[in-house]
N, C-alpha and C positions, 0 to 999 in steps of 0.2 A: 485794222491791224496796226502795225507800228505807226503808219502815217496818221491814222485816225487818233490814236492815243497821243502822239506827239502834238497834233493840232489842238486837241482838247486841252492838254496840259499847258500849252503855250497860251491859249485863250484864258485859262484860269489864272495863270501867272500874271498876265497883263492886267487882269481885273484886280487882283490883289494889290499890285503896285499902284494902280490908280485910285483904289478905294480905301485902302488901309493906311493908318497913320504910320505904322512901322511894319511894312510888308515883309513877309517871309516867303521866299521862293523855294518850294519843296523840290529837292533833287530826287531823281529816281534812276534806277538801273535799267536802262533800255533793253539790254541783253537779257536780263532776268525776267523782265516783263514778257519779252518775246517767247522765252522758254516756258514760263509759268502759265501764260495765257495761250500757248500753243498756236501762235499766229498762223503757222503754215497750214493748219487745218480749217481755218475760217474763210468764208467766202469774201471775195474782193469787193464786190459791188456795194455792200452796206458800209464798208470802210470808206470807199470813195464818196459816197453820199454824205457820210459824217463829216469828212474833210470839207466838202463843199458847203454844207449847212453851217458848220462852225465858222468857217472863214467868212461866209456871207453875213454872219452876225457880228463878226469882229471888225471887218473893214469899215463900216460906217462909224464905229467907235473910234478907230484910228483917225479917220478923216476929220473928225470934229475936235480932236485934241488941241488944246491951247499950247503955246510955246513952253510955258512953265510945266505943263504935264509931261512933255517929252523929256524933261530933266529929272523926273522922279526915278528913284532907285529902290531896290529891295535887297534884302540879304539872302543869299543862296545858302541852303543848308549844307552844301558840300564845298563850295568854293568862296564863300563870303560875299 
């Protein structure tokens, strides 16, 4: 649900910033997603499994970043 989507979006954003020459960080309306995807009717367990799996895949990536990679930035579609 929201946590799973937020974790997935954060993981994708991180990868864009690290891999693209001029990364764009796509904004999204979290409240709209919750309404449109009807989060309250979805089971909790798959969302928690998603968060755990995505984070388990992202943590090793973060742990091996060089100092210069921590300085990379992207342009957010809503806030620059």
